[in-house]
C-alpha positions in Angstrom: 49.8 -10.8 120.2 49.1 -12.1 123.8 45.5 -10.7 123.4 45.2 -12.6 120.0 46.3 -15.9 121.6 43.9 -15.3 124.5 41.0 -14.7 122.2 42.0 -17.7 120.1 42.1 -19.9 123.2 38.6 -18.7 124.2 37.4 -19.4 120.7 38.7 -23.0 120.8 37.0 -23.5 124.2 33.8 -22.0 122.8 33.6 -24.3 119.8 34.8 -27.3 121.9 37.3 -28.3 119.1 38.1 -31.5 121.0 34.7 -32.8 120.0 36.0 -33.3 116.5 36.3 -36.8 117.8 32.6 -37.3 117.0 33.0 -37.6 113.2 36.8 -38.1 112.9 36.7 -41.9 113.7 34.1 -42.4 111.0 36.3 -40.5 108.5 39.2 -42.7 109.5 37.0 -45.8 109.1 36.3 -44.8 105.5 40.0 -44.0 104.9 41.3 -47.4 106.0 38.6 -49.2 104.1 39.4 -47.1 101.0 43.1 -47.9 101.3 42.6 -51.5 102.4 44.8 -50.6 105.4 46.6 -47.5 106.6 46.6 -44.7 104.0 49.8 -42.8 103.4 50.8 -40.7 106.4 50.6 -37.5 104.3 47.0 -38.3 103.4 46.1 -39.0 107.0 47.5 -35.8 108.2 45.7 -33.7 105.6 42.4 -35.5 106.4 43.0 -34.6 110.0 43.6 -31.0 109.2 40.5 -30.9 106.9 38.3 -32.5 109.6 39.4 -30.2 112.4 39.4 -27.0 110.4 35.9 -27.8 108.8 34.3 -28.5 112.2 36.0 -25.4 113.8 34.8 -23.3 110.9 31.2 -24.6 111.2 31.1 -24.3 115.0 32.5 -20.7 115.0 30.1 -19.6 112.3 27.2 -21.2 114.3 28.2 -19.2 117.4 28.5 -16.0 115.3 25.1 -16.6 113.6 23.3 -17.5 116.8 24.8 -14.8 119.1 21.5 -13.0 119.5 19.6 -16.3 120.0 22.2 -17.5 122.6 21.9 -14.2 124.5 18.1 -14.7 124.9 18.4 -18.4 126.0 19.2 -18.9 129.7 21.2 -22.1 128.9 23.5 -20.4 126.4 23.7 -16.7 127.4 27.1 -17.4 129.1 28.7 -18.4 125.8 31.7 -16.3 124.8 29.9 -13.8 122.4 26.8 -13.1 124.5 29.0 -12.9 127.6 31.2 -10.3 126.0 34.4 -12.4 126.0 34.7 -12.3 122.2 33.5 -9.9 119.5 31.4 -11.2 116.6 34.1 -9.7 114.3 36.8 -11.8 115.8 34.7 -15.0 115.6 33.9 -14.2 112.0 37.6 -13.7 111.2 38.3 -17.1 112.9 35.6 -18.6 110.7 37.2 -17.3 107.5 40.7 -18.4 108.5 39.5 -22.0 109.3 37.5 -22.1 106.1 40.6 -21.2 104.1 42.6 -23.8 106.0 39.9 -26.4 105.0 40.1 -25.5 101.4 43.9 -25.6 101.5 43.8 -29.1 103.1 41.3 -30.2 100.4 43.7 -28.9 97.7 46.6 -30.8 99.2 44.6 -34.1 99.0 43.4 -34.3 95.4 41.6 -32.4 92.7 38.1 -33.8 93.5 38.3 -32.9 97.2 39.3 -29.3 96.2 36.3 -29.1 93.7 33.9 -30.3 96.3 35.2 -28.3 99.3 32.9 -25.2 98.6 29.9 -27.5 98.6 30.9 -29.1 101.8 31.3 -25.6 103.4 27.9 -24.7 102.1 26.3 -27.6 104.0 28.4 -26.9 107.1 27.5 -23.2 107.3 23.9 -23.6 106.2 23.0 -25.6 109.3 23.3 -22.4 111.4 20.1 -21.0 109.8 18.1 -24.2 109.5 16.5 -23.9 113.0 14.9 -20.7 111.7 13.4 -22.5 108.7 12.7 -26.2 109.3 12.1 -28.6 112.2 14.4 -31.1 110.4 17.5 -29.0 111.1 18.8 -31.9 113.2 19.3 -34.0 110.0 21.1 -31.1 108.4 23.6 -31.2 111.3 23.7 -34.9 110.8 24.5 -34.5 107.1 27.3 -32.0 108.0 29.0 -34.6 110.1 27.9 -37.5 107.9 29.8 -36.1 104.9 33.1 -37.0 106.8 33.3 -40.7 105.7 32.4 -39.9 102.1 34.9 -37.1 102.0 37.7 -39.3 103.5 37.0 -42.0 100.9 37.4 -39.4 98.2 40.6 -38.1 99.9 42.1 -41.6 99.6 40.7 -42.8 96.3 40.0 -39.6 94.3 36.6 -40.9 93.6 33.4 -41.9 95.4 32.2 -45.5 96.0 28.4 -45.6 96.5 28.9 -48.1 99.3 30.4 -45.4 101.5 27.3 -43.3 101.2 25.6 -45.9 103.5 28.0 -44.9 106.2 27.3 -41.3 105.5 23.6 -41.9 106.0 24.2 -43.9 109.2 26.3 -41.0 110.7 23.6 -38.5 109.6 20.9 -40.4 111.5 23.2 -41.0 114.5 24.0 -37.3 114.8 20.5 -36.2 114.0 19.2 -38.5 116.8 21.4 -37.2 119.5 20.9 -33.6 118.4 17.1 -34.2 118.8 17.8 -35.3 122.4 20.1 -32.3 123.0 17.5 -29.9 121.6 15.0 -31.1 124.3 16.9 -28.8 126.7 15.7 -25.8 124.8 12.1 -26.9 124.3 10.6 -23.9 126.2 12.9 -21.4 124.7 12.3 -22.7 121.1 8.6 -22.4 121.6 8.8 -18.8 123.0 11.3 -17.7 120.3 9.5 -19.4 117.4 12.5 -21.5 116.5 12.0 -24.8 114.7 12.9 -28.2 116.2 11.4 -31.6 116.5 10.9 -31.3 120.3 8.9 -28.1 119.7 6.5 -30.0 117.3 6.5 -33.5 118.8 6.9 -32.6 122.5 9.6 -34.0 124.7 8.3 -37.5 124.7 7.7 -37.5 120.9 11.2 -36.2 120.4 12.7 -39.1 122.4 10.8 -41.5 120.2 12.1 -39.8 117.1 15.7 -40.1 118.4 15.1 -43.8 119.1 13.8 -44.4 115.6 16.8 -42.5 114.1 19.2 -44.6 116.1 17.5 -47.8 115.2 17.6 -46.9 111.5 21.3 -46.0 112.0 22.0 -49.6 113.3 20.1 -51.0 110.3 22.3 -49.0 107.9 25.4 -50.2 109.8 24.3 -53.8 109.2 23.9 -53.0 105.5 27.3 -51.4 105.5 28.8 -54.5 107.1 27.4 -56.7 104.4 28.6 -54.4 101.6 32.1 -54.6 103.0 32.0 -58.2 103.9 32.6 -57.8 107.6 33.9 -60.7 109.6 33.5 -61.4 113.3 35.3 -58.3 114.5 33.2 -55.9 112.4 29.9 -57.5 113.5 31.0 -57.3 117.1 31.7 -53.6 116.5 28.2 -53.0 115.2 26.8 -54.9 118.2 28.9 -52.8 120.5 27.5 -49.6 118.9 24.0 -50.9 119.4 24.7 -51.7 123.1 26.2 -48.3 123.7 23.3 -46.5 122.0 20.9 -48.5 124.2 22.9 -47.5 127.3 22.8 -43.8 126.1 19.1 -43.9 125.9 18.8 -45.6 129.2 20.5 -42.8 131.2 18.1 -40.1 129.9 14.4 -39.9 129.7 11.7 -37.2 129.1 11.4 -36.9 132.8 15.1 -36.9 133.7 17.6 -35.2 131.4 20.2 -34.5 134.1 22.7 -36.9 132.4 22.1 -35.6 128.9 25.6 -34.1 128.6 27.1 -37.4 129.5 25.0 -39.1 126.9 25.7 -36.5 124.3 29.4 -35.8 124.7 31.0 -38.8 126.4 29.0 -41.7 125.0 29.0 -40.5 121.4 32.8 -40.1 121.4 33.1 -43.7 122.7 30.7 -45.0 120.1 32.7 -43.5 117.2 36.0 -44.8 118.6 34.6 -48.3 119.2 33.3 -48.6 115.7 36.7 -47.5 114.2 38.6 -49.9 116.5 36.5 -53.0 115.5 36.5 -52.1 111.8 40.3 -51.7 111.9 40.5 -55.1 113.7 38.3 -56.7 111.1 40.4 -55.3 108.2 43.6 -56.5 110.0 42.2 -60.0 110.4 41.4 -60.2 106.7 45.0 -59.2 105.7 
C-alpha cells in the first residue's frame, strides 16, 4: 500500500493535476451563467470531480502514449515513465480509474452528461496521437479544454445553449495559442522525429504570429460572448483584463528569448482564467 501511494503521488506530480485550474474557471463561469448565480452545491462538487478526473485521465494517457517520444526528447526524458519512476502499466491503470471516475461524475449530474461522457473522453484521449498526424494538434488540445464550459452548462441545465459554444471556441483558441508557444521549445526535436506541429511548419517566428492571431481571435469571441450575455461594466472590464494579461504574456517571451516561457504558460494562464471568472461573477452579482 505505501508503494501504491508513492506511485500515485508521483503520477499526480507527473500530470501536474493542480493545472486543472486552466479550464476549471471557464467551466465555473458557464455554470454560474447557466444557474443565474451559484448552482446547487451538489452540482458544483460533481462538476469539480468531473473536471479534475477528466484532465487527470487525459494527462496520464498522454504520458503513457508519449513515453517513447519523451524518452528521445532531451527536455522530457526526465519525466516519470522515461526515468523509470513509473511503469507504463501503472499509468495506464491510473488512466482507466480516472476515466471511470469521470463517467461516474457525469452520471451523477444528469442523463445528457452521462450520454456525452464517452465522446468527451474520445476527444481528450485522441489528442495524444494528433501530433503524429496533423500540425493542428494544438487546436485539438484547445478543444479538449474548451469543452469544459459547454459541459458545465449541460451539467447545470441538462441541455446546451448555443451561446455557450462561443466560450468553448474562445477557450479552444486560447489554449491552442499558448500550446503553439509551448511547442516552440521542441522545434528541433519535432523536426528530427518527424512530429507534426505549427512551429515545425511555420518556424519559431511564424509560430509566434500564429499564437498572436489565435489570442486576438479569442478576444474577439469573448467580446461576442459578452454581448450575447449582456455584460455590464464588470464583465467588460474582465474581458479587457484578459486582453491586457495576454499582451503581457506575449511581451515576456519572443522567438529570440523563451526563457520565461514557463511563467507565461503556467502562471499567467492560470491568472487569466481566474480573472475572467471573477469579473463575470461580479457582473452577474451586480445584475441581481
